VOTORTOR-230172 format. One record per atom (N, C-alpha, C): z, y, x; residue number from 1. Coordinates in steps of 0.001 Angstrom, whole numbers. Atoms other than C-alpha are relative to their C-alpha. Example, Ala and Ser with C-alpha at 12.3 -4.5 7.8 and 13.67 -1.06 7.14 Angstrom:
REM residues 2
<r><up>0</up><north>-1190</north><east>890</east><nr>1</nr></r>
<r><up>7800</up><north>-4500</north><east>12300</east><nr>1</nr></r>
<r><up>0</up><north>1200</north><east>900</east><nr>1</nr></r>
<r><up>-60</up><north>-1190</north><east>-820</east><nr>2</nr></r>
<r><up>7140</up><north>-1060</north><east>13670</east><nr>2</nr></r>
<r><up>730</up><north>1090</north><east>-770</east><nr>2</nr></r>
REM end
This chain:
REM residues 123
<r><up>1086</up><north>744</north><east>-934</east><nr>1</nr></r>
<r><up>-65521</up><north>218902</north><east>83738</east><nr>1</nr></r>
<r><up>-1070</up><north>-3</north><east>-1189</east><nr>1</nr></r>
<r><up>700</up><north>-500</north><east>1011</east><nr>2</nr></r>
<r><up>-68997</up><north>218917</north><east>81703</east><nr>2</nr></r>
<r><up>-152</up><north>-1279</north><east>-486</east><nr>2</nr></r>
<r><up>-154</up><north>753</north><east>774</east><nr>3</nr></r>
<r><up>-69129</up><north>215190</north><east>81482</east><nr>3</nr></r>
<r><up>1241</up><north>-115</north><east>-1119</east><nr>3</nr></r>
<r><up>-1386</up><north>433</north><east>1230</east><nr>4</nr></r>
<r><up>-65754</up><north>215048</north><east>79124</east><nr>4</nr></r>
<r><up>-457</up><north>1495</north><east>-854</east><nr>4</nr></r>
<r><up>-159</up><north>-614</north><east>777</east><nr>5</nr></r>
<r><up>-67171</up><north>218248</north><east>77747</east><nr>5</nr></r>
<r><up>-1417</up><north>-17</north><east>-1024</east><nr>5</nr></r>
<r><up>1239</up><north>1075</north><east>683</east><nr>6</nr></r>
<r><up>-70474</up><north>216548</north><east>76564</east><nr>6</nr></r>
<r><up>379</up><north>-964</north><east>-744</east><nr>6</nr></r>
<r><up>-336</up><north>669</north><east>550</east><nr>7</nr></r>
<r><up>-68573</up><north>214023</north><east>75404</east><nr>7</nr></r>
<r><up>1239</up><north>11</north><east>-1521</east><nr>7</nr></r>
<r><up>-832</up><north>-395</north><east>850</east><nr>8</nr></r>
<r><up>-66461</up><north>215710</north><east>73115</east><nr>8</nr></r>
<r><up>-558</up><north>880</north><east>-1132</east><nr>8</nr></r>
<r><up>795</up><north>-178</north><east>1052</east><nr>9</nr></r>
<r><up>-69553</up><north>217358</north><east>71638</east><nr>9</nr></r>
<r><up>-593</up><north>-976</north><east>-900</east><nr>9</nr></r>
<r><up>621</up><north>572</north><east>1032</east><nr>10</nr></r>
<r><up>-70748</up><north>214504</north><east>70440</east><nr>10</nr></r>
<r><up>424</up><north>-367</north><east>-467</east><nr>10</nr></r>
<r><up>-1115</up><north>256</north><east>1026</east><nr>11</nr></r>
<r><up>-67638</up><north>213764</north><east>69128</east><nr>11</nr></r>
<r><up>121</up><north>118</north><east>-1355</east><nr>11</nr></r>
<r><up>82</up><north>-822</north><east>1440</east><nr>12</nr></r>
<r><up>-67491</up><north>216754</north><east>67165</east><nr>12</nr></r>
<r><up>-1446</up><north>156</north><east>-944</east><nr>12</nr></r>
<r><up>1138</up><north>482</north><east>1099</east><nr>13</nr></r>
<r><up>-70735</up><north>215938</north><east>65729</east><nr>13</nr></r>
<r><up>189</up><north>-1628</north><east>-551</east><nr>13</nr></r>
<r><up>-247</up><north>757</north><east>419</east><nr>14</nr></r>
<r><up>-69983</up><north>212622</north><east>65149</east><nr>14</nr></r>
<r><up>1007</up><north>-704</north><east>-1557</east><nr>14</nr></r>
<r><up>-1259</up><north>-120</north><east>1525</east><nr>15</nr></r>
<r><up>-66577</up><north>212671</north><east>62577</east><nr>15</nr></r>
<r><up>-431</up><north>1348</north><east>-1277</east><nr>15</nr></r>
<r><up>298</up><north>-931</north><east>764</east><nr>16</nr></r>
<r><up>-66762</up><north>213858</north><east>59750</east><nr>16</nr></r>
<r><up>847</up><north>1198</north><east>-509</east><nr>16</nr></r>
<r><up>-1137</up><north>-568</north><east>694</east><nr>17</nr></r>
<r><up>-63185</up><north>215328</north><east>59008</east><nr>17</nr></r>
<r><up>700</up><north>380</north><east>1140</east><nr>17</nr></r>
<r><up>-1122</up><north>-910</north><east>-1436</east><nr>18</nr></r>
<r><up>-60868</up><north>217471</north><east>61614</east><nr>18</nr></r>
<r><up>935</up><north>-415</north><east>598</east><nr>18</nr></r>
<r><up>-453</up><north>663</north><east>-178</east><nr>19</nr></r>
<r><up>-58575</up><north>215223</north><east>61537</east><nr>19</nr></r>
<r><up>-269</up><north>-1167</north><east>740</east><nr>19</nr></r>
<r><up>204</up><north>935</north><east>-450</east><nr>20</nr></r>
<r><up>-60158</up><north>212644</north><east>62592</east><nr>20</nr></r>
<r><up>-360</up><north>199</north><east>1878</east><nr>20</nr></r>
<r><up>267</up><north>-384</north><east>-1453</east><nr>21</nr></r>
<r><up>-61625</up><north>214807</north><east>65263</east><nr>21</nr></r>
<r><up>1067</up><north>426</north><east>941</east><nr>21</nr></r>
<r><up>-721</up><north>-249</north><east>-789</east><nr>22</nr></r>
<r><up>-58506</up><north>215411</north><east>66888</east><nr>22</nr></r>
<r><up>824</up><north>-1015</north><east>361</east><nr>22</nr></r>
<r><up>-405</up><north>1269</north><east>-432</east><nr>23</nr></r>
<r><up>-57271</up><north>211763</north><east>67131</east><nr>23</nr></r>
<r><up>-796</up><north>-828</north><east>605</east><nr>23</nr></r>
<r><up>1072</up><north>653</north><east>-1171</east><nr>24</nr></r>
<r><up>-60742</up><north>210504</north><east>68198</east><nr>24</nr></r>
<r><up>88</up><north>1324</north><east>1492</east><nr>24</nr></r>
<r><up>-190</up><north>-1051</north><east>-1144</east><nr>25</nr></r>
<r><up>-60479</up><north>213758</north><east>70789</east><nr>25</nr></r>
<r><up>675</up><north>-172</north><east>642</east><nr>25</nr></r>
<r><up>-911</up><north>323</north><east>-1028</east><nr>26</nr></r>
<r><up>-57061</up><north>213092</north><east>72330</east><nr>26</nr></r>
<r><up>-355</up><north>-1727</north><east>14</east><nr>26</nr></r>
<r><up>87</up><north>1092</north><east>-142</east><nr>27</nr></r>
<r><up>-57514</up><north>209275</north><east>72024</east><nr>27</nr></r>
<r><up>-1560</up><north>-137</north><east>1379</east><nr>27</nr></r>
<r><up>1357</up><north>368</north><east>-631</east><nr>28</nr></r>
<r><up>-61150</up><north>209331</north><east>73650</east><nr>28</nr></r>
<r><up>602</up><north>1028</north><east>1881</east><nr>28</nr></r>
<r><up>-992</up><north>-874</north><east>-1687</east><nr>29</nr></r>
<r><up>-59310</up><north>212052</north><east>76375</east><nr>29</nr></r>
<r><up>508</up><north>-722</north><east>787</east><nr>29</nr></r>
<r><up>-1063</up><north>934</north><east>-639</east><nr>30</nr></r>
<r><up>-56929</up><north>209540</north><east>76859</east><nr>30</nr></r>
<r><up>-377</up><north>-1161</north><east>1179</east><nr>30</nr></r>
<r><up>1043</up><north>759</north><east>-947</east><nr>31</nr></r>
<r><up>-59487</up><north>206865</north><east>78081</east><nr>31</nr></r>
<r><up>-610</up><north>-241</north><east>1220</east><nr>31</nr></r>
<r><up>1629</up><north>-422</north><east>-1044</east><nr>32</nr></r>
<r><up>-62019</up><north>208757</north><east>79944</east><nr>32</nr></r>
<r><up>630</up><north>468</north><east>1251</east><nr>32</nr></r>
<r><up>-300</up><north>-90</north><east>-976</east><nr>33</nr></r>
<r><up>-59388</up><north>210264</north><east>81958</east><nr>33</nr></r>
<r><up>1072</up><north>-363</north><east>569</east><nr>33</nr></r>
<r><up>-1336</up><north>173</north><east>-581</east><nr>34</nr></r>
<r><up>-56415</up><north>208451</north><east>82642</east><nr>34</nr></r>
<r><up>-704</up><north>-2324</north><east>-643</east><nr>34</nr></r>
<r><up>-93</up><north>1104</north><east>632</east><nr>35</nr></r>
<r><up>-57716</up><north>204746</north><east>80996</east><nr>35</nr></r>
<r><up>-1073</up><north>-722</north><east>1320</east><nr>35</nr></r>
<r><up>670</up><north>738</north><east>-815</east><nr>36</nr></r>
<r><up>-60635</up><north>203861</north><east>83358</east><nr>36</nr></r>
<r><up>-105</up><north>175</north><east>1467</east><nr>36</nr></r>
<r><up>-718</up><north>-131</north><east>-2078</east><nr>37</nr></r>
<r><up>-59175</up><north>204775</north><east>86814</east><nr>37</nr></r>
<r><up>1002</up><north>-1135</north><east>-54</east><nr>37</nr></r>
<r><up>-1035</up><north>965</north><east>-86</east><nr>38</nr></r>
<r><up>-56140</up><north>202657</north><east>85749</east><nr>38</nr></r>
<r><up>-332</up><north>-1042</north><east>-249</east><nr>38</nr></r>
<r><up>545</up><north>1167</north><east>-153</east><nr>39</nr></r>
<r><up>-58612</up><north>200017</north><east>84934</east><nr>39</nr></r>
<r><up>-445</up><north>-512</north><east>1029</east><nr>39</nr></r>
<r><up>418</up><north>420</north><east>-166</east><nr>40</nr></r>
<r><up>-60478</up><north>200317</north><east>87598</east><nr>40</nr></r>
<r><up>1659</up><north>-222</north><east>1484</east><nr>40</nr></r>
<r><up>-977</up><north>685</north><east>-786</east><nr>41</nr></r>
<r><up>-56886</up><north>200097</north><east>90298</east><nr>41</nr></r>
<r><up>942</up><north>-1381</north><east>-548</east><nr>41</nr></r>
<r><up>-846</up><north>1717</north><east>389</east><nr>42</nr></r>
<r><up>-55394</up><north>197202</north><east>88420</east><nr>42</nr></r>
<r><up>-1730</up><north>-1144</north><east>493</east><nr>42</nr></r>
<r><up>441</up><north>994</north><east>-532</east><nr>43</nr></r>
<r><up>-58557</up><north>195702</north><east>89215</east><nr>43</nr></r>
<r><up>-294</up><north>-585</north><east>982</east><nr>43</nr></r>
<r><up>-276</up><north>184</north><east>-1217</east><nr>44</nr></r>
<r><up>-58367</up><north>195596</north><east>92883</east><nr>44</nr></r>
<r><up>1282</up><north>-103</north><east>673</east><nr>44</nr></r>
<r><up>-2005</up><north>648</north><east>-603</east><nr>45</nr></r>
<r><up>-54375</up><north>194999</north><east>92867</east><nr>45</nr></r>
<r><up>-209</up><north>-1397</north><east>-252</east><nr>45</nr></r>
<r><up>-138</up><north>1644</north><east>558</east><nr>46</nr></r>
<r><up>-55308</up><north>192086</north><east>90522</east><nr>46</nr></r>
<r><up>-1111</up><north>-1294</north><east>893</east><nr>46</nr></r>
<r><up>942</up><north>467</north><east>-1395</east><nr>47</nr></r>
<r><up>-58180</up><north>190977</north><east>93535</east><nr>47</nr></r>
<r><up>-1592</up><north>-678</north><east>-1304</east><nr>47</nr></r>
<r><up>1306</up><north>228</north><east>332</east><nr>48</nr></r>
<r><up>-60946</up><north>190862</north><east>90575</east><nr>48</nr></r>
<r><up>-1060</up><north>702</north><east>316</east><nr>48</nr></r>
<r><up>1109</up><north>-1171</north><east>-342</east><nr>49</nr></r>
<r><up>-62995</up><north>193852</north><east>91700</east><nr>49</nr></r>
<r><up>34</up><north>-671</north><east>1419</east><nr>49</nr></r>
<r><up>519</up><north>-194</north><east>-1053</east><nr>50</nr></r>
<r><up>-64431</up><north>193650</north><east>95084</east><nr>50</nr></r>
<r><up>-277</up><north>1184</north><east>935</east><nr>50</nr></r>
<r><up>355</up><north>-1639</north><east>-439</east><nr>51</nr></r>
<r><up>-65463</up><north>196030</north><east>98069</east><nr>51</nr></r>
<r><up>-1757</up><north>115</north><east>-826</east><nr>51</nr></r>
<r><up>1499</up><north>-410</north><east>475</east><nr>52</nr></r>
<r><up>-69472</up><north>195402</north><east>96735</east><nr>52</nr></r>
<r><up>-8</up><north>22</north><east>-1791</east><nr>52</nr></r>
<r><up>433</up><north>-327</north><east>1647</east><nr>53</nr></r>
<r><up>-68679</up><north>195649</north><east>92725</east><nr>53</nr></r>
<r><up>638</up><north>1246</north><east>23</east><nr>53</nr></r>
<r><up>-741</up><north>-1137</north><east>418</east><nr>54</nr></r>
<r><up>-66491</up><north>198362</north><east>93554</east><nr>54</nr></r>
<r><up>-1213</up><north>1479</north><east>-241</east><nr>54</nr></r>
<r><up>564</up><north>-876</north><east>-22</east><nr>55</nr></r>
<r><up>-69312</up><north>200797</north><east>94104</east><nr>55</nr></r>
<r><up>-413</up><north>608</north><east>-1618</east><nr>55</nr></r>
<r><up>479</up><north>-122</north><east>1573</east><nr>56</nr></r>
<r><up>-70846</up><north>200398</north><east>90691</east><nr>56</nr></r>
<r><up>1234</up><north>175</north><east>-1112</east><nr>56</nr></r>
<r><up>-1157</up><north>-348</north><east>707</east><nr>57</nr></r>
<r><up>-67508</up><north>200180</north><east>89314</east><nr>57</nr></r>
<r><up>187</up><north>1567</north><east>-235</east><nr>57</nr></r>
<r><up>-1072</up><north>-964</north><east>-16</east><nr>58</nr></r>
<r><up>-65846</up><north>203199</north><east>89999</east><nr>58</nr></r>
<r><up>-1386</up><north>1654</north><east>-475</east><nr>58</nr></r>
<r><up>1235</up><north>-981</north><east>1209</east><nr>59</nr></r>
<r><up>-69344</up><north>205046</north><east>88439</east><nr>59</nr></r>
<r><up>167</up><north>-180</north><east>-1546</east><nr>59</nr></r>
<r><up>-193</up><north>-238</north><east>1184</east><nr>60</nr></r>
<r><up>-67946</up><north>204167</north><east>85402</east><nr>60</nr></r>
<r><up>575</up><north>1390</north><east>-480</east><nr>60</nr></r>
<r><up>-1671</up><north>-1270</north><east>345</east><nr>61</nr></r>
<r><up>-65128</up><north>206615</north><east>84828</east><nr>61</nr></r>
<r><up>-1357</up><north>1336</north><east>905</east><nr>61</nr></r>
<r><up>452</up><north>-527</north><east>-239</east><nr>62</nr></r>
<r><up>-66813</up><north>210147</north><east>85258</east><nr>62</nr></r>
<r><up>1208</up><north>172</north><east>1050</east><nr>62</nr></r>
<r><up>-1553</up><north>-610</north><east>-1540</east><nr>63</nr></r>
<r><up>-63652</up><north>211534</north><east>87467</east><nr>63</nr></r>
<r><up>-801</up><north>-1054</north><east>1154</east><nr>63</nr></r>
<r><up>742</up><north>359</north><east>-1199</east><nr>64</nr></r>
<r><up>-64064</up><north>208586</north><east>89943</east><nr>64</nr></r>
<r><up>-1418</up><north>252</north><east>534</east><nr>64</nr></r>
<r><up>1388</up><north>-202</north><east>-540</east><nr>65</nr></r>
<r><up>-67779</up><north>209200</north><east>90348</east><nr>65</nr></r>
<r><up>267</up><north>1366</north><east>636</east><nr>65</nr></r>
<r><up>-131</up><north>-1215</north><east>-492</east><nr>66</nr></r>
<r><up>-67155</up><north>212972</north><east>90941</east><nr>66</nr></r>
<r><up>1245</up><north>202</north><east>989</east><nr>66</nr></r>
<r><up>-1317</up><north>161</north><east>-1347</east><nr>67</nr></r>
<r><up>-64017</up><north>212000</north><east>93289</east><nr>67</nr></r>
<r><up>-1402</up><north>-432</north><east>1056</east><nr>67</nr></r>
<r><up>323</up><north>1080</north><east>-533</east><nr>68</nr></r>
<r><up>-66358</up><north>210016</north><east>94900</east><nr>68</nr></r>
<r><up>-1750</up><north>865</north><east>1107</east><nr>68</nr></r>
<r><up>1278</up><north>-352</north><east>-449</east><nr>69</nr></r>
<r><up>-69410</up><north>212087</north><east>95325</east><nr>69</nr></r>
<r><up>494</up><north>1192</north><east>883</east><nr>69</nr></r>
<r><up>-439</up><north>-1323</north><east>-1168</east><nr>70</nr></r>
<r><up>-67371</up><north>215156</north><east>96878</east><nr>70</nr></r>
<r><up>469</up><north>-791</north><east>1294</east><nr>70</nr></r>
<r><up>-364</up><north>167</north><east>-1365</east><nr>71</nr></r>
<r><up>-66246</up><north>212683</north><east>99527</east><nr>71</nr></r>
<r><up>-1195</up><north>-246</north><east>179</east><nr>71</nr></r>
<r><up>1427</up><north>7</north><east>-663</east><nr>72</nr></r>
<r><up>-69498</up><north>211744</north><east>100541</east><nr>72</nr></r>
<r><up>-437</up><north>1047</north><east>187</east><nr>72</nr></r>
<r><up>900</up><north>-838</north><east>75</east><nr>73</nr></r>
<r><up>-71017</up><north>214954</north><east>100225</east><nr>73</nr></r>
<r><up>372</up><north>1650</north><east>898</east><nr>73</nr></r>
<r><up>-1248</up><north>-1290</north><east>-884</east><nr>74</nr></r>
<r><up>-67682</up><north>217307</north><east>101378</east><nr>74</nr></r>
<r><up>505</up><north>-120</north><east>1283</east><nr>74</nr></r>
<r><up>-1256</up><north>512</north><east>-651</east><nr>75</nr></r>
<r><up>-65032</up><north>215266</north><east>102826</east><nr>75</nr></r>
<r><up>-1130</up><north>-446</north><east>1654</east><nr>75</nr></r>
<r><up>673</up><north>1013</north><east>-1156</east><nr>76</nr></r>
<r><up>-67229</up><north>212758</north><east>105135</east><nr>76</nr></r>
<r><up>-747</up><north>854</north><east>952</east><nr>76</nr></r>
<r><up>1236</up><north>-425</north><east>-1368</east><nr>77</nr></r>
<r><up>-69787</up><north>214766</north><east>107003</east><nr>77</nr></r>
<r><up>1200</up><north>817</north><east>1041</east><nr>77</nr></r>
<r><up>-1026</up><north>-732</north><east>-991</east><nr>78</nr></r>
<r><up>-66522</up><north>216804</north><east>108305</east><nr>78</nr></r>
<r><up>1350</up><north>-624</north><east>809</east><nr>78</nr></r>
<r><up>-1326</up><north>507</north><east>-543</east><nr>79</nr></r>
<r><up>-63844</up><north>214095</north><east>109273</east><nr>79</nr></r>
<r><up>-863</up><north>-1388</north><east>-204</east><nr>79</nr></r>
<r><up>-6</up><north>1543</north><east>-496</east><nr>80</nr></r>
<r><up>-64424</up><north>210473</north><east>111022</east><nr>80</nr></r>
<r><up>486</up><north>-1112</north><east>-413</east><nr>80</nr></r>
<r><up>-839</up><north>1193</north><east>31</east><nr>81</nr></r>
<r><up>-62093</up><north>208843</north><east>109184</east><nr>81</nr></r>
<r><up>192</up><north>-628</north><east>-1184</east><nr>81</nr></r>
<r><up>550</up><north>76</north><east>1232</east><nr>82</nr></r>
<r><up>-63610</up><north>209057</north><east>105899</east><nr>82</nr></r>
<r><up>-1299</up><north>-591</north><east>-700</east><nr>82</nr></r>
<r><up>779</up><north>824</north><east>-234</east><nr>83</nr></r>
<r><up>-65548</up><north>206988</north><east>104267</east><nr>83</nr></r>
<r><up>-204</up><north>96</north><east>-1683</east><nr>83</nr></r>
<r><up>302</up><north>-224</north><east>1518</east><nr>84</nr></r>
<r><up>-66846</up><north>207383</north><east>100538</east><nr>84</nr></r>
<r><up>-122</up><north>-1227</north><east>-784</east><nr>84</nr></r>
<r><up>-802</up><north>1895</north><east>164</east><nr>85</nr></r>
<r><up>-66006</up><north>203932</north><east>98324</east><nr>85</nr></r>
<r><up>-2167</up><north>93</north><east>-630</east><nr>85</nr></r>
<r><up>1656</up><north>-241</north><east>767</east><nr>86</nr></r>
<r><up>-70171</up><north>204859</north><east>96661</east><nr>86</nr></r>
<r><up>-1063</up><north>611</north><east>492</east><nr>86</nr></r>
<r><up>1456</up><north>-843</north><east>-657</east><nr>87</nr></r>
<r><up>-73459</up><north>205986</north><east>97734</east><nr>87</nr></r>
<r><up>163</up><north>1211</north><east>-955</east><nr>87</nr></r>
<r><up>117</up><north>-1390</north><east>1227</east><nr>88</nr></r>
<r><up>-73817</up><north>210085</north><east>96210</east><nr>88</nr></r>
<r><up>-1643</up><north>-290</north><east>-1317</east><nr>88</nr></r>
<r><up>1030</up><north>176</north><east>1353</east><nr>89</nr></r>
<r><up>-77216</up><north>208704</north><east>94088</east><nr>89</nr></r>
<r><up>648</up><north>-616</north><east>-1201</east><nr>89</nr></r>
<r><up>-271</up><north>128</north><east>1668</east><nr>90</nr></r>
<r><up>-75242</up><north>206585</north><east>92000</east><nr>90</nr></r>
<r><up>1289</up><north>396</north><east>-529</east><nr>90</nr></r>
<r><up>-1083</up><north>-621</north><east>358</east><nr>91</nr></r>
<r><up>-72338</up><north>208972</north><east>91742</east><nr>91</nr></r>
<r><up>-967</up><north>1246</north><east>-1325</east><nr>91</nr></r>
<r><up>966</up><north>-1442</north><east>204</east><nr>92</nr></r>
<r><up>-74716</up><north>211632</north><east>91076</east><nr>92</nr></r>
<r><up>-603</up><north>-776</north><east>-1953</east><nr>92</nr></r>
<r><up>500</up><north>599</north><east>1167</east><nr>93</nr></r>
<r><up>-76654</up><north>209180</north><east>88347</east><nr>93</nr></r>
<r><up>866</up><north>93</north><east>-1230</east><nr>93</nr></r>
<r><up>-1389</up><north>-380</north><east>1477</east><nr>94</nr></r>
<r><up>-73114</up><north>208552</north><east>86630</east><nr>94</nr></r>
<r><up>187</up><north>804</north><east>-1106</east><nr>94</nr></r>
<r><up>-401</up><north>-1296</north><east>608</east><nr>95</nr></r>
<r><up>-72054</up><north>211816</north><east>86375</east><nr>95</nr></r>
<r><up>-1422</up><north>536</north><east>-1315</east><nr>95</nr></r>
<r><up>977</up><north>-179</north><east>1188</east><nr>96</nr></r>
<r><up>-75902</up><north>212366</north><east>84699</east><nr>96</nr></r>
<r><up>-108</up><north>-540</north><east>-1349</east><nr>96</nr></r>
<r><up>393</up><north>912</north><east>1112</east><nr>97</nr></r>
<r><up>-75615</up><north>209587</north><east>82446</east><nr>97</nr></r>
<r><up>1402</up><north>608</north><east>-1384</east><nr>97</nr></r>
<r><up>-1020</up><north>-812</north><east>1100</east><nr>98</nr></r>
<r><up>-72129</up><north>210971</north><east>81231</east><nr>98</nr></r>
<r><up>-658</up><north>1102</north><east>-554</east><nr>98</nr></r>
<r><up>792</up><north>-1699</north><east>494</east><nr>99</nr></r>
<r><up>-73933</up><north>214643</north><east>80364</east><nr>99</nr></r>
<r><up>-1070</up><north>-650</north><east>-607</east><nr>99</nr></r>
<r><up>1546</up><north>230</north><east>721</east><nr>100</nr></r>
<r><up>-77191</up><north>213277</north><east>78841</east><nr>100</nr></r>
<r><up>278</up><north>-948</north><east>-1526</east><nr>100</nr></r>
<r><up>-486</up><north>828</north><east>1096</east><nr>101</nr></r>
<r><up>-76021</up><north>210014</north><east>76915</east><nr>101</nr></r>
<r><up>635</up><north>1046</north><east>-1255</east><nr>101</nr></r>
<r><up>-652</up><north>-403</north><east>1080</east><nr>102</nr></r>
<r><up>-73337</up><north>212075</north><east>74991</east><nr>102</nr></r>
<r><up>-721</up><north>1183</north><east>-929</east><nr>102</nr></r>
<r><up>385</up><north>-901</north><east>511</east><nr>103</nr></r>
<r><up>-75047</up><north>214941</north><east>74330</east><nr>103</nr></r>
<r><up>-2131</up><north>-435</north><east>-1117</east><nr>103</nr></r>
<r><up>688</up><north>629</north><east>338</east><nr>104</nr></r>
<r><up>-78191</up><north>212738</north><east>73185</east><nr>104</nr></r>
<r><up>445</up><north>66</north><east>-1018</east><nr>104</nr></r>
<r><up>-437</up><north>830</north><east>816</east><nr>105</nr></r>
<r><up>-76113</up><north>211097</north><east>70941</east><nr>105</nr></r>
<r><up>66</up><north>1498</north><east>-1401</east><nr>105</nr></r>
<r><up>-63</up><north>-766</north><east>1077</east><nr>106</nr></r>
<r><up>-74736</up><north>214654</north><east>69296</east><nr>106</nr></r>
<r><up>-1602</up><north>1093</north><east>-220</east><nr>106</nr></r>
<r><up>1743</up><north>-567</north><east>431</east><nr>107</nr></r>
<r><up>-78802</up><north>216166</north><east>69243</east><nr>107</nr></r>
<r><up>123</up><north>-1629</north><east>-1337</east><nr>107</nr></r>
<r><up>-293</up><north>1605</north><east>890</east><nr>108</nr></r>
<r><up>-79125</up><north>212521</north><east>67462</east><nr>108</nr></r>
<r><up>647</up><north>437</north><east>-1593</east><nr>108</nr></r>
<r><up>-516</up><north>-125</north><east>642</east><nr>109</nr></r>
<r><up>-76727</up><north>213002</north><east>65303</east><nr>109</nr></r>
<r><up>-192</up><north>1295</north><east>-764</east><nr>109</nr></r>
<r><up>332</up><north>-1215</north><east>437</east><nr>110</nr></r>
<r><up>-77190</up><north>216581</north><east>64382</east><nr>110</nr></r>
<r><up>-1054</up><north>440</north><east>-747</east><nr>110</nr></r>
<r><up>1483</up><north>-255</north><east>843</east><nr>111</nr></r>
<r><up>-80884</up><north>217059</north><east>63175</east><nr>111</nr></r>
<r><up>-163</up><north>-1394</north><east>-166</east><nr>111</nr></r>
<r><up>766</up><north>1519</north><east>1031</east><nr>112</nr></r>
<r><up>-80881</up><north>213171</north><east>61694</east><nr>112</nr></r>
<r><up>-601</up><north>907</north><east>-1276</east><nr>112</nr></r>
<r><up>936</up><north>266</north><east>1717</east><nr>113</nr></r>
<r><up>-83564</up><north>213305</north><east>58745</east><nr>113</nr></r>
<r><up>667</up><north>422</north><east>-788</east><nr>113</nr></r>
<r><up>-637</up><north>87</north><east>1859</east><nr>114</nr></r>
<r><up>-82117</up><north>214376</north><east>55318</east><nr>114</nr></r>
<r><up>-1375</up><north>-18</north><east>-723</east><nr>114</nr></r>
<r><up>809</up><north>-175</north><east>1255</east><nr>115</nr></r>
<r><up>-83909</up><north>213694</north><east>52413</east><nr>115</nr></r>
<r><up>331</up><north>475</north><east>-1106</east><nr>115</nr></r>
<r><up>-97</up><north>-1109</north><east>503</east><nr>116</nr></r>
<r><up>-84222</up><north>216735</north><east>50948</east><nr>116</nr></r>
<r><up>-1385</up><north>-608</north><east>-1335</east><nr>116</nr></r>
<r><up>780</up><north>391</north><east>884</east><nr>117</nr></r>
<r><up>-85762</up><north>216501</north><east>47476</east><nr>117</nr></r>
<r><up>-1329</up><north>1423</north><east>-17</east><nr>117</nr></r>
<r><up>739</up><north>-817</north><east>-118</east><nr>118</nr></r>
<r><up>-88989</up><north>218245</north><east>47307</east><nr>118</nr></r>
<r><up>-482</up><north>449</north><east>-1566</east><nr>118</nr></r>
<r><up>-39</up><north>-921</north><east>1161</east><nr>119</nr></r>
<r><up>-90267</up><north>220547</north><east>44455</east><nr>119</nr></r>
<r><up>-1115</up><north>-300</north><east>48</east><nr>119</nr></r>
<r><up>1230</up><north>-405</north><east>45</east><nr>120</nr></r>
<r><up>-93357</up><north>220906</north><east>42826</east><nr>120</nr></r>
<r><up>-368</up><north>1523</north><east>-394</east><nr>120</nr></r>
<r><up>-246</up><north>-1091</north><east>1383</east><nr>121</nr></r>
<r><up>-94053</up><north>224463</north><east>41595</east><nr>121</nr></r>
<r><up>-1664</up><north>266</north><east>-215</east><nr>121</nr></r>
<r><up>1236</up><north>309</north><east>842</east><nr>122</nr></r>
<r><up>-96636</up><north>225029</north><east>39449</east><nr>122</nr></r>
<r><up>-627</up><north>1956</north><east>-283</east><nr>122</nr></r>
<r><up>415</up><north>-1099</north><east>340</east><nr>123</nr></r>
<r><up>-98791</up><north>228228</north><east>39634</east><nr>123</nr></r>
<r><up>-791</up><north>982</north><east>-1356</east><nr>123</nr></r>
REM end
């Protein structure tokens, strides 16, 4: 998934050592892949989330946004019993955000201005 790959690129630009990179990548992969979806399910089960807020909460997770986009654009047109939990524009905006923001963070981190000493040359 492009969103997770973009997050990993940003993560590799931010961490300084290989050990921290591995730990951060594993932690972030678990949080993004499992944690966000599990939080949505737990919110629905405990009645913290309502039907009106589900549209926006589903967009928080890139996997849920992708599933919602597939339901809205592929499954719903051919099935009369399936309805997508969110609109395609919300899902698309979420996925674009999950791709653009980490890549901007990585670019900012990699091309951070450094202080170079300037030497004067005399001829």
